[in-house]
N, C-alpha and C positions, 0 to 999 in steps of 0.2 A: 346615434351612438355607434350603430353598426358601421356607418360610413367612416367615422373617425377611427374605428378599430381596424378597418381594412386599410386605410391610409397609413396607420402606424405600422401594421404588419408589412405593408409594401416597403416602407422606408427602412424597416429593420432588415428586410431581405436584401435591399440594395447595399446596406452597410456590411452585411455578412459576405455578400458576393465581392465587395471591394476590399475586404479584409486581406492583408498580406498572408494570413494563416491559410486562406483558402485559394490564394492565387496559384495558378497552374505551375508557375516556375518554382514554387515552394513546396509542391507536393513531393513527398519522398517515395520513390518507387523502389522496388526490391533491390535493384542494383545500384542505387544512388548512395547508399550508406553502408559501410562495412560493419560486420558484426564482430570484427576482431580476429576472425580465423584467417590463418595464412594458407589454408588448404586450397587446392585448385578447384574452382567451381566448375561443375560439368554443365556445358551449354547444349542441352538437347531441347530444341525449341521448334515452334511452329513458324512457318513462313507466311507472310502476308504481302500482298502487292498494294500499290497505290492506284486507286480507281480514277476515272476521268474527272471526278470532282475534287481531286487532290486529297481525298480522305482515305481511310483504311479500307481496302477491299476485302474480299473473302479470303479465307485460309486456302493456301495453295495445296493441291493434291495432285499426284502424278496421273490421276485418272481424269483430270479436268479436260474438257474439250479444247479449250484455248489455254495455253500455258503462258503466264506472265512472269517477268523477272521479279524476284522478291524485293521489297523496299526496306532499306535499313531504317528509315524513319519509323515504319510501323512494325517491323520485325524486332529490331534491337530496342526500339522505343517502348516495347512491352514492359521492359524492366529498367531502362535507363532513360532519364529525362533528356530527350533530344533537344529541346529548346535551351537547356542549360549548357549542354555540350557545344551547341552551335555558337556560343559566345567565347569559346576557347581561342587561343592565339592562332592556331592554324586555320581558323575559319572566319575570323572577325575583321579581316582587312577592309571590308567594304563598309563597316560601321564608322561613320565620321566622328562619333563620340568616344571611340576607343583611343586610349593613350598610345601614340605610335611608338614610344619608347626609343631605345637607341637604334640608329639606322642599321638596317640589315640588308641581306642580298635582295636585289630587285629582280623582277622578271625583265628579260631583255628581248625586245622585238628586233628582228634582223631581216633585212631584205637587201642582198648584195646588188640586185638589179636596179636599185635606185640609190645605192650608196648610203644605206641607213643602218644604224644600230642605236637603240634608244633604251635607257633604263626606265622601266615602268613600275608603278606601285600605286595602289589605292590608299596607302598610308601617307601621312603628312611627313615624308622624309625629304628634306631639302636636297635638290639635285635630281630627283626623280620626276617623271612626268605622269600625269593621269592618262589612262588609256583613251578616254573619250576625247582628249586633245588631238589625237590622231584619227579620230573617227571610229575607234574600236568600241563596239558595244560589249556589254558584259557577256553576252552569249558568244560572240566571236572570240573574246579574250579566253573564255573557258575552253573553246574548241582548240585554240592555239596552245594553251598552257595546262589544260586539264590533265595531260599526261603525267605531270609531277605535282598534282594537287590532290589532297585527300578528300576532295568533294566539298560541298558547302560553299559559303561565300558567294562569289559571282555565279556559281553553278545553280544557285537557288533564287537568284533575282529574277523577277518577272519583267518581261519587256512590254513596252507600250507600242512598239512598232507592229503594224498589222502583219507584215510578212513574217516577223519573228514569232508572233503569237501562234501562228499556224505551225511553225517549225517546232516550237516548244510543246505543242499538243502531241506531236508525233514522237519526238525524241525524249520528252520528259525532262526532269530536272536532274542535275548531277548532285545527288544527295551526299551527305557526309558518309564516306566509305569507312566504317569502323574496321573492316577487314584489312585495309591497307596497312594498318599498324598491328592489330591484335590477333590476326589469324596466323596461328603457328603451323597450319597444315603445310607439309613439305611441297605439295603440289600447287600451292597458291601461286597464281601467275599475275604479278603486277604489270608485266609487260603487256599482257592482254588488255589490262585496264587502259593503258596508253593507246592501244589500237582502237578500242571502242570509243574513247572520247574524240579521236580524230574522225571517226565515222559519224559523230553526233549521236551515238547510241548511249546517251547519258543515262536513260532509265535502266539500261541493261549492263552498265559498266561494272558495278559491284558483283553481280551474279557471274559475269564472265571470268572473274578471277578465281572462282571456286573450282575445286576438283570435280564436283558433282554436277556442274552445269556447263552447257555449251551454247554459245551465242553465235548466230550466223546472220548475214545481211548487213545493210547499211542504211540508216535513216537519211544520211546526207545525200546519197545517190538517188534515193526515192524522191526526196524533196527538190533536189536540183533538177530532176527530170519533170517537175511540175505535176507529179501525181498527187491526187487528193486521197491520202491514205489515213485510215482510222485504225490505230493499233488495238483498240478495244473491240472493234467489229471488223476484223481483217477480211478483205475480199480480193479478187484477182486484180492485177494491175494491167494497164494498157500495154506497157512494155514488159513482156514476160521474162526478159533477160534480167530485169531488176529483181533483187531479193530483199524484201523488207526485213527488219530485225526480228528475229525469233529466238526463243530459248527452249532448250530441252534439258530435262533433269534425268539423272540416273535413278531409276525407280527403286533400286535396292537400298538407297540411302534413307528412304522414308520408312519409319516404323509403322505399326498398326494405328497409331494416333496421328499419323502424318507429321511426325516430328523428325527433324534433321539434326545430326550432331555437328557442331562447330568446335574445332580445337582452338578455343579462345584463351589467350593468356593475358594476365594483368600487366606484367612487365614486358614491354615490347622488345623483341629480339633486335640485336644490332643491325642485322642485314635488312630489316624493314626500314630502318632509318637511312641506310646507305643508298637506297634507291633514289631518294631526293637530295641527299646531303653528301654526295661523293665529290672529291676534287682530284684533279690530276695536274701536277706541275710539269711543264714542258721546258726543260733546260737544255743545255748543250749535249747532254747524254740522252740515251733512250728514256722514254717516259713510262716504261712498264712498271706496274705497281709492285712487282716482286723486288724491284731495286730500291724501294723505300721502306723505312721502318714504320711500324704501327704507332699510333698515339700511345704515349707511355702509360696512360690510365687504362686503356684497353689491354695493353700488354700485361698489366698487373692483374687483370681479371675483372675490372669494372665493366659495367654496361652503360650505354648512353643514358638510359633512364635512371641510373644511380645518381646522376647530377641533374639531369633535366626531368624533374618530377612534376606531377600535377595530380589534382583530385578529379572528381567527376566534372568540375567546371572546365577541365582541360586548359587551365591557365598555366601553361608550362613555364618552368624557370628557364631563362636564357643564359644565366650564369655570368653576367657582367657586373662590374663594380657599380654600386649605387642603384642597382635594379630595384631594391626595396623601396625607393622613393617614388616609384611609379607603378609598382606591382602589388597586388593583394595576396600573392602567394606567400604563405608563411615561411617558406624556405628560401625566399629570394635573397636575403642577406647572407645566409650560411652556405649558399650554393655557388658563390663566386670563388675565385682562386683564394683570395684573402680569407673569406669566411670559412672555407673548408680547411685550409692549412693552418691558419692562425687563430680561428675562432672569433667569437664576439667578445670584444673587450668589456662590454657592459653586462655580460652574462655572469650570474653568480655561480655557474657551474663550469667545470673544465670541458669545453666543447671543441677545442682545437684538435686537429688531426682526425677529422671525420673519415670514416671508411678506411682507416689505416694510413691516411695521408701523413707523410713526414712533416714535422714542424721545422721550417727552414730557419737557419741562424743568420745567414747572409753576413758572415764575418768579413770585416774590412771594407764593406760597401758603404760609402757615404749616404746618410739618410736622404739627401736631396734626390737621389735616384728614385725613391719610392713616392716622392711628390711629383716628379716629372714624367715617370714612365709607368706604364701598365705592366702587370706581371707577364702578359703575353709578349711584350716588347723583347724580352730576353729568352722566353721559353717556348714560343709558339711560331708555327709557320716555317717557311724555308729560311735558311741562313741568308743574311743580306749579301747580295752580289753586286759586282760593278755596274751591271745593267739589269733592270727588271726582266723577268721571264714571263712567258705566256702561261695562263692557267685555264683549265677547263673545269666547269662545274656541271652537275647533273641537270639543273634547271635551265641553264643557259645553253648547253650543248647537247641536250637529249641523251645524256649518258644512260646506258642500260636499256634503251629502246631498240626496236628493230630498224628504225629509220634514223641512221646516224652517219655522219661524215667523220671518219677517224683521222682525217688530215690534221696536222698540228697547226696549220694556218687558218683553219675554218673560223668564220665569224660566229659569235662576237669575240673580239680581242679583249681579254681581261688580263691585266698585268699585275704582278705581285713579286716580292713583297714591297709595299710602299710604307715606309715608316713615317707616319703623319700624325699630327695632333688631332685627337678626336673632337668632334663638334659638340660634345655634350649630350644631354638626354632630352628628347623632345617630349613635351606634354601637350595634350590637346583637349579642348572642351568646346563643343558646338562648332567645330571646324576651325578654331583659332589655334595657332601654333606658338608655343613658347619654347625657346631653346635656352637651356641652362648652361652657363659657361663652365670652364674648369676642366676641359678635356685633357687627358694625358696622351703622350706619344705612344702609339701602338702600331703593330703591323696591319696593313690593309690590302685588300684587292681594289683595283681601280679600273674604271671603264670611261673612255672618252665618248660622249654622245656625238652622233652625226645624223643630221636631219635637215629637211627643207622647211622654211617658215617665212613669215612676214614680220617686218620690223616697223614699229610705230614709236617714234621717240627712242627710248632705251629699252622698250619691251619687245621681246621676240615671241611670236605665237606660232606653234607648229601648223603646217598645212596638212589637211586630211590625206590619208594614204591613197584614196581613189584618185584624187587630182594629181598627186605626185606620180603615180604609176602611169597615168595617161599622158603626162607631159615629159617628165624627166626620164621615164622608162624608155621612151623612144630614142633618146640620145645615148644612154648608157648601153642599151641592148644592141647598138650598132657595132660595138666592140664585142669581143669574145669574153664571156665571164670565165673566171678561173675555175678549173675542175676541182681545185682544192677547197673551194668555198671561201677563198680570200677576197679582199677588196677588188673591185674593178679599178683600173687605172684611170684617174680623172685628171685632165689638164685644165688650164685656165680657160681655154676656148670652150671646153665642154661645159664648165660652170657658167661661163658667160652666156652660152646659147640656152642652157637650161633655165637660167634666171629670166631671160627674155621671154621664153615660152610661159613661164609661171606668171609673169607680169600681165599677160593677156588673159590668164585663167582665174586670177585671184585679185582681191582688192588689197592695196597696201604695197609696200616695198618688199619684193621677194629677197630672201637671203638663204645662204647655205652655211650651216654650222658644222664644223668638223675640226678635230685636232686642236681644240681650244681657241679656234678663230671663227670669226663671222665674216663670210664673203658677201659683199653687197656692191651696189653701184654707187659711185661718188662722182657726180657731175658727168654721168654717162659712161664712166669707165669703171671696170671692176676693181674694187679695193678690198682692204682687209681691216677689220676692227679687232684689236687685241683685248684680252682680259675682260671679255663680256661674261656676265653671270650665266647666260644660257649656254655658253661653251665650256664652262668649268667641268672638270671630271667629277664623277660620282665615286665615292669611296665607302667601303664597308669593312669593319674590322675582321681580322683573322683570329680565330680561337684555337683551331686545330691544324696540324697535329702538334701536340705538346711534346717537347723534347725533355729528357731527364736533366737534372741539375748539372751533370757532368758535360752536357752539350749546350749549356746556356751561354748566351753572349757574355763575355767578360771572364769566362772560366780560365782562359789562358793568361791574359793580361788586360789591362785597361785599354790597350791599343786595339782590341777587338772593335771598339767604337771610337776611341779618341786618338786615332792616327790621322795624319794629314790627308790621307787618301782613303779613310775608312768608308766603306759603302753605306754604313748606317747614316752618316751625314752627307757624304759626297758622292754616293752612287747616283747613277743616271736612271731616271724614270722615263720610259719610252712614251712618246706622244704618238697616238694612233690616228692615221688619216689616210684616205685613198688618194689624196691630191699629190701629183708629181712634185718631187722636191721636198716633201714633208715627212716621208716615211722614216727617215733617220733622225728626226728631231727629238730632242730630249729636254728634260728639266732636271735640276739637281734635287736630290731627296730633301735637302734642308729647306727648300722653298715650301714644302708642305708641313713644316714643323713650327713655324712662327719664331724661328731663331735667326739672329743676324749671322750671315755667312762669314763675315770678317772676324767676328768674335769667336765663332766656332773654330776657324782655322788657327787663330792665334792661340786659343786654348789647347787645341790639339798639338800645335807646334811645341808647346811647353813640355809635352811628354817625351820629346826627343832628348831633352836635357835632364829630364826628371831622374833617371838613374844616376847621372853624375851629381845632381843636387843631393840625392839621398846619400851618396858616398861622402860628399863634402860635409853634409850635416852630421852624419855618423862619426866621421873623423874629427870634426870640430867638437862634438860632444865627448869623444874619447880624450881629446887634449884637455878640455875643460875638467873632465873627471880626474885626470892625473894631477893637474894643477891644484884642484880642490883637495885631492888626497894629500899632496905634499904639504900644502898649507895647513891642512887638518892635523897631520902628524906633528908639524912644527908647533902648532898651537897646543897640542897635547903635551909636547915636551916642555913647553913653557909652564903649563899648568902643573905638571909634575914637579918642576923645579921650585915653583912657588910653594907648593905643598910641603916639599922636602925642607925648605928653609924655615917654614913655620914650625915643623916638628923639632 
């Protein structure tokens, strides 16, 4: 009986431990659920570091013999469920089971010395490449792009490579940096965060942004020198010129209980978003930011997070149409342009005009426009021009950091605005991709991939960066690279020689993808294959800056779009390539819209005679009205005569 009782108790314990009510992800910590108060919560908290076993270390005190950088996982995780936050949109790109949603801005790997610019993403966005296809490990990816990452994601993936395991032990993981968004301290230094990630000081990066901490040294330099360094038991290095990463705290910020004050805000300030989400359009004028107007929503006093909201799960709304079909955020439907301005037609309450948004009437606009065009097609991004312009973004061009080339021609070359049909919304489960059709025409940014690969049948596979640098780099580096960071000039002889060297280094037929073309050997001679999927450009929609209704497309006349030379349909999209003779190549905007060019031209040509048609129609109607009036009066006279005779 005792044995049966023990077995029953053990089974009950297993059931309780497996119960969702007791699962760690469902535990409610102090900061996971609001009590309804809108008051600002005071964050005077203790600092904890992460120990060598990846667990919570001891509480940090300024009197400690060895000072460690505080860990956001264990410091902020005292009150907020770190595991729940890590599933948020900014951190979950590496999870293959996360719905990739509408294609967004990729990370762009650039190396002018080998003629490469490649859109990268861990999400299942058609047109992007996986970093591992080019031999980039998660750690190397984090070192390259951690400057504009809020931590988490690739920064917390554990490597299986022996060399990287040692490096991870020294540099630590790049944890989710809550301070990147929520620290309102004026002295918060996000630029220093970028510096620390480049030095592979991942463990120290968050602390380095604070006004009360100073970080010195470089884990990368120590590791590259072959030093066996233990950050938890630091000792002297063989090379005394090397400085391992260390942190010092201002003692006066600690109170008697070793607590530190953080100026944490719930609603993220706009300038925190700008560090990763700034854009600069380079047109024929100067590109200084004071020459352009602010987004109409921000000019009206709204904040970024008024539209892009999230709860403790950090499942932030992105604000596009039909987002609610792939997002669990309760505000996904009402945070799109239509949802905010027009409301939910199925709601029993008047919910249009959220946050003071005007309810548009769109007088005189044929309803077909709302079936074919997104709201942003008329209201967002740069005005359509005869030829697309270059655009810089924070994530692609290191905007806001100390290491930046301010030249207008610096790679990567991103062109905009490209008015193209959206590809629909991606949904993923267990690594499978489903693309739902029905995309509308919207403004986009566009990048043409350029890389070296191998082709087997119709499939093109990228070649690892190490092999490319050792072979192709020898040829391109013979010339002088541009000081502006622009493309090196490649001719057919360069490509021919590079492909021959690659043929000796890799298996399969080597190819070069650039400018929408695939260069390869055909019967021993260099040839070109057009319209290959691997060479197609990658596009992602433009949402900002939003222009007011008085500056929307069509506000003057229909000819803003429907003229025979209107850039909306017939503007030129630049094709980007380092190959001689291809720099001035273009494609027509309408080729990205799924519309027959002949039909569009004939339809646009009708607008030339439309004013005359309106005059003729109005004149004809006037004549008909006069004739009907005369006959009406005549009929009235006849009726009056008949009535008079009857009397």
